[in-house]
C-alpha positions as CSV (number, residue, x, y, z in Angstrom):
1,M,13.0,-21.2,-14.2
2,C,12.6,-19.8,-10.7
3,Y,15.6,-19.2,-8.5
4,G,16.0,-19.1,-4.7
5,D,16.0,-21.9,-2.1
6,K,16.6,-22.3,1.6
7,E,20.2,-21.1,1.1
8,G,19.2,-18.3,-1.2
9,D,19.1,-14.5,-0.9
10,F,15.6,-14.5,0.6
11,M,16.3,-16.7,3.6
12,E,16.8,-14.0,6.2
13,F,13.2,-13.0,5.6
14,V,11.8,-16.5,6.3
15,A,10.0,-16.8,9.7
16,F,9.7,-20.6,9.6
17,Y,9.2,-23.5,7.3
18,L,6.2,-25.8,6.7
19,G,7.9,-28.7,5.0
20,D,9.4,-27.3,1.8
21,I,7.3,-24.2,2.0
22,N,8.9,-20.9,3.2
23,I,6.7,-18.7,5.5
24,Y,8.0,-15.2,5.2
25,W,7.8,-12.4,7.8
26,Y,6.3,-10.1,5.2
27,G,3.5,-12.5,4.6
28,L,2.8,-12.8,8.3
29,I,2.8,-9.0,8.6
30,I,0.2,-8.8,5.8
31,V,-2.0,-11.4,7.6
32,F,-1.7,-9.4,10.8
33,A,-2.6,-6.2,9.0
34,L,-5.6,-7.9,7.4
35,L,-6.9,-9.3,10.7
36,I,-6.6,-6.0,12.5
37,G,-8.1,-4.2,9.6
38,L,-11.1,-6.5,9.6
39,G,-11.5,-5.7,13.3
40,I,-11.5,-2.0,12.6
41,S,-14.0,-2.4,9.8
42,K,-16.3,-4.5,12.0
43,I,-16.3,-1.7,14.6
44,M,-17.1,0.9,12.0
45,F,-19.9,-1.2,10.5
46,K,-21.4,-1.8,13.9
47,L,-21.4,2.0,14.6
48,Y,-23.2,2.6,11.4
49,G,-25.7,-0.3,11.8
50,E,-24.4,-2.1,8.7
51,K,-24.2,-5.9,8.4
52,F,-20.6,-7.1,8.5
53,S,-21.3,-10.7,7.5
54,P,-21.2,-10.0,3.7
55,M,-17.6,-8.9,4.2
56,W,-16.6,-12.6,4.6
57,D,-18.1,-13.4,1.2
58,L,-16.3,-10.4,-0.3
59,L,-13.0,-11.5,1.1
60,I,-13.3,-14.8,-0.8
61,F,-13.0,-12.8,-4.0
62,I,-10.8,-10.0,-2.9
63,I,-7.8,-12.0,-1.7
64,P,-7.0,-13.9,-4.9
65,V,-7.9,-11.0,-7.2
66,S,-5.8,-8.5,-5.2
67,L,-2.9,-11.0,-5.1
68,I,-3.0,-11.4,-8.9
69,C,-3.3,-7.6,-9.5
70,A,-0.5,-6.9,-7.1
71,R,1.8,-9.2,-9.1
72,I,0.7,-7.9,-12.5
73,F,1.2,-4.3,-11.4
74,Y,4.7,-5.1,-10.0
75,V,5.7,-6.9,-13.2
76,I,4.5,-4.0,-15.4
77,I,6.5,-1.5,-13.4
78,H,9.6,-3.6,-13.5
79,L,9.0,-5.1,-17.0
80,D,12.6,-4.7,-18.1
81,A,13.8,-7.0,-15.3
82,Y,11.4,-9.8,-16.4
83,M,11.8,-9.6,-20.2
84,S,15.0,-11.6,-20.1
85,N,13.4,-14.4,-18.1
86,I,9.6,-14.5,-18.5
87,S,9.2,-17.5,-16.2
88,Q,10.3,-15.4,-13.2
89,I,7.0,-13.6,-13.5
90,F,5.3,-16.6,-11.9
91,C,7.8,-16.9,-9.0
92,I,5.6,-15.0,-6.7
93,W,7.2,-16.6,-3.6
94,Q,10.4,-14.7,-4.3
95,G,8.7,-11.4,-3.6
96,G,7.5,-8.7,-5.9
97,L,4.0,-7.5,-5.1
98,S,2.7,-4.0,-5.5
99,I,0.5,-2.7,-2.8
100,Y,-1.1,-0.3,-5.3
101,G,-1.9,-3.1,-7.6
102,A,-3.5,-4.9,-4.7
103,L,-5.6,-1.8,-3.9
104,L,-6.7,-1.7,-7.5
105,G,-7.8,-5.3,-7.3
106,F,-9.5,-4.7,-4.0
107,L,-11.5,-1.7,-5.4
108,A,-12.5,-3.4,-8.6
109,T,-13.7,-6.6,-6.8
110,S,-15.5,-4.5,-4.2
111,I,-17.3,-2.5,-6.8
112,V,-18.5,-5.6,-8.7
113,F,-19.5,-7.4,-5.5
114,L,-21.3,-4.5,-3.9
115,R,-23.2,-3.5,-7.1
116,K,-24.2,-7.1,-7.8
117,Y,-25.7,-7.6,-4.3
118,G,-27.2,-4.1,-3.9
119,Y,-25.1,-2.8,-1.0
120,N,-24.4,0.9,-0.4
121,L,-21.1,1.2,-2.3
122,W,-20.0,4.6,-1.1
123,L,-20.9,3.9,2.5
124,W,-19.0,0.7,2.5
125,F,-15.9,2.4,1.0
126,D,-16.1,5.0,3.7
127,L,-16.3,2.4,6.5
128,M,-13.5,0.3,5.0
129,M,-11.1,3.3,4.5
130,P,-9.6,3.3,8.0
131,S,-8.8,-0.4,7.6
132,I,-7.1,0.3,4.2
133,L,-5.0,3.0,5.8
134,F,-4.1,0.9,8.8
135,G,-2.9,-1.8,6.4
136,L,-0.7,0.7,4.5
137,I,0.8,2.0,7.8
138,I,1.8,-1.5,8.8
139,L,3.2,-2.4,5.4
140,Q,5.3,0.8,5.2
141,L,6.6,0.1,8.7
142,A,7.5,-3.4,7.5
143,N,9.3,-1.9,4.4
144,F,11.2,0.3,6.7
145,M,12.3,-2.4,9.1
146,M,13.2,-4.8,6.2
147,Q,14.9,-2.1,4.1
148,F,12.7,-2.8,1.1
149,S,12.2,0.9,0.2
150,L,15.3,3.1,-0.2
151,G,15.3,6.9,-0.2
152,T,18.0,9.1,-1.7
153,P,21.4,8.6,0.0
154,L,22.4,11.1,2.7
155,G,25.9,12.6,2.7
156,L,28.9,10.6,3.8
157,D,29.5,13.2,6.5
158,I,26.0,13.2,7.8
159,P,25.8,15.6,10.8
160,N,24.5,14.4,14.2
161,D,21.5,16.7,14.2
162,H,18.9,14.1,15.2
163,S,17.2,14.2,11.8
164,L,15.6,11.0,10.6
165,A,17.8,8.6,8.6
166,E,17.7,4.9,7.8
167,Y,20.9,2.9,8.2
168,V,21.1,0.4,5.3
169,E,23.2,-2.7,5.6
170,Y,26.0,-3.0,3.0
171,R,24.4,-5.9,1.0
172,Y,21.2,-3.8,0.4
173,R,22.9,-0.7,-0.8
174,P,22.5,0.1,-4.5
175,T,25.4,-0.5,-6.8
176,G,27.7,2.5,-6.8
177,F,26.4,3.7,-3.5
178,E,28.1,1.1,-1.2
179,A,29.9,3.9,0.7
180,Y,26.7,5.5,1.8
181,Q,25.4,4.2,5.1
182,Y,22.3,6.3,5.6
183,F,19.4,6.9,3.3
184,Q,16.1,8.9,3.5
185,P,13.6,6.8,5.5
186,V,10.8,7.1,2.9
187,A,8.8,4.2,4.2
188,L,8.8,5.7,7.7
189,Y,7.7,9.1,6.3
190,Q,4.8,7.4,4.5
191,A,3.8,5.4,7.6
192,F,3.7,8.7,9.6
193,A,1.7,10.5,6.9
194,Y,-0.8,7.7,6.5
195,S,-1.2,7.7,10.2
196,I,-2.4,11.3,10.1
197,V,-4.9,10.4,7.3
198,F,-6.0,7.4,9.3
199,M,-6.8,9.5,12.3
200,I,-8.6,12.1,10.2
201,S,-10.8,9.4,8.5
202,V,-11.7,7.8,11.8
203,L,-12.6,11.2,13.3
204,C,-14.7,12.2,10.3
205,L,-16.6,8.9,10.4
206,L,-17.3,9.2,14.2
207,I,-18.5,12.8,13.9
208,N,-20.4,12.2,10.7
209,R,-22.3,9.4,12.4
210,K,-24.1,11.9,14.5
211,Y,-24.1,15.1,12.5
212,K,-24.3,13.8,8.9
213,F,-22.3,16.7,7.5
214,L,-20.5,14.7,4.9
215,A,-22.0,12.9,1.9
216,E,-21.4,9.2,1.5
217,G,-18.1,8.5,-0.2
218,T,-16.5,11.8,0.9
219,V,-14.2,10.2,3.5
220,F,-13.1,7.6,1.1
221,L,-12.4,10.0,-1.8
222,F,-10.6,12.6,0.3
223,S,-8.5,9.9,1.9
224,V,-7.5,8.6,-1.5
225,I,-6.6,12.1,-2.7
226,L,-4.4,12.6,0.4
227,M,-2.8,9.2,-0.1
228,A,-2.0,10.1,-3.7
229,I,-0.5,13.5,-2.6
230,I,1.6,11.8,0.0
231,R,2.9,9.2,-2.5
232,F,3.6,11.8,-5.1
233,G,5.5,14.1,-2.8
234,I,7.6,11.4,-1.1
235,G,8.3,10.1,-4.6
236,F,10.9,12.8,-4.9
237,M,12.8,11.3,-2.0
238,Y,13.0,7.8,-3.5
239,F,16.3,6.4,-4.7
240,S,16.7,6.1,-8.5
241,V,19.7,5.7,-10.7
242,N,17.8,7.6,-13.4
243,K,17.9,11.3,-12.5
244,D,16.9,12.5,-15.9
245,M,13.2,11.5,-15.4
246,L,10.8,14.3,-14.7
247,L,8.6,12.0,-12.6
248,Y,9.1,8.4,-11.6
249,P,6.4,5.8,-12.7
250,M,4.8,5.7,-9.2
251,Q,4.5,9.5,-9.2
252,W,2.7,9.4,-12.5
253,I,0.4,6.8,-11.1
254,A,-0.2,8.9,-8.0
255,L,-0.8,12.0,-10.1
256,T,-3.3,10.1,-12.3
257,V,-5.1,8.7,-9.2
258,M,-5.3,12.2,-7.7
259,I,-6.8,13.8,-10.8
260,A,-9.2,10.9,-11.4
261,T,-10.4,11.0,-7.7
262,V,-11.0,14.8,-7.8
263,F,-12.9,14.3,-11.0
264,I,-15.1,11.6,-9.4
265,Y,-15.7,13.8,-6.4
266,V,-16.8,16.8,-8.5
267,V,-19.1,14.6,-10.7
268,K,-20.6,13.1,-7.5
269,R,-21.2,16.5,-6.0
270,F,-22.8,17.7,-9.2
271,Q,-25.1,14.7,-9.4
272,H,-26.0,15.1,-5.7
273,N,-26.9,18.8,-6.1
């Protein structure tokens, strides 16, 4: 059984209604990020003389696969919360999507599609990388504004030293930490860090268009490595009631992605040479 209705806990995140269907702000933000990301990709494809029209065919497969993977990934990470009520797994409208699962679905679908139709996989990934980063920036800003991502609590007597902090409303504070008003703004940190990687990726693509100093796929692979490093490092600032863990699940995933991407880059360089 799925819980939550128009009087439920999710209603403050609803932008408007279409009959009995709730249209959430977070969903609208995702659509906005997707549209702007497509615009960025179209510019990059035009600069490199690549046809953009196949992207529309790719999107037909990417959107449903990424949505399914995002839900599966989220459920796996929070499996304990769903074991007592399996039916809640299918209540996707109540929230619970992993952006990293969505990225995995995006990459897997893109690889199959681009290989099948003979497109330049590594070049496409390079040209799509700024769009991916832009989407992550927007989603992290949304997480910050909606207080979806909590960092470690700051002291009760936090000094007025103009350091960054996120005020969290009482009802969103973790159990046992209701007295704490301010938490580390981890989503804002990630948005800022991804913005730097975004600018680096765009700059490299613009320079590489003329001077060809980077092999195809380099911008994508290095961006993924930097994203994994950022997620791994900021993971130490995330709130968790379990302080005995060496690393949190998302940190292990980030570390795995980092190692795998470095391995792919080394193998690619070896084959190129």
